[in-house]
N, C-alpha and C positions, 0 to 999 in steps of 0.2 A: 504494500500500500504506500502510495506517495501522496503527500499533501501539497497542493498547489496554492500559492498565494499571489495575488496580483492587485495592484492599485490602478484603477482605471477612472477615466472621466465619467461623470454621471450621464452624459448624453450618449455613451456607448454601452451602457449596462444592458439594455434590451437586446442589442445585437450580439454581445458576448454570451449572454445567458442562452439565447436562442441557438447559437452555434454549438455551445456545450451540450444542449439538449439533443440537437440533431446528431451529435457524435455519441450519444448514449449516456451522458453524465446528467443524471436527473437532479441530484441534490447539490446545492451550493449555498453558502452563507454569505450574505451581503451586509456590510457595516458602513454606515455613513461617517465621513470624517472631513477634516479640513487641513490643508497644509499651509505652511508659511514660507516655503522656499528656502533657499540657502542663506545663511548668515554671513555677512561680509567681514565682520570684526571677529578677532580671536576670542574676546571675552563676552561676546553676545550670547544671549540665551532667551528662550521663550518666556513670556510673562503672562500670568493669568490676570493681571491687573488691567491690561489693555486688550480690547477685542480687536485683533487685527488678523485677518486671514485673507489670502488672495487666491487660493485655488481649492475648490471643493473636490473631494475624491471619494471613491467607493472602493472599499477593500473587499475583494472577492476571495473566498476560500473554498476549495473543493478537494475531497478525497478521491483518489483514482487508483484502481487496481493496476498492478504491473502489466497485465495483459493489454490494457487500453492505452498505455504510453508507447508512443512510437519513437 
């Protein structure tokens, strides 16, 4: 069994899930998230005090048997 994880754009979720279903992978887990991109300064870190996000993402997780992996 292999676990596949991918971060995809929200507008591509339907196409990715449909392609996985066509390939025979019925179960996937989707989690909504937000990314902040790369930090330019060495001492920079995320802060929960300020709401700043610039790229919504969806985390897709699927378990696949070894026979289905090409």
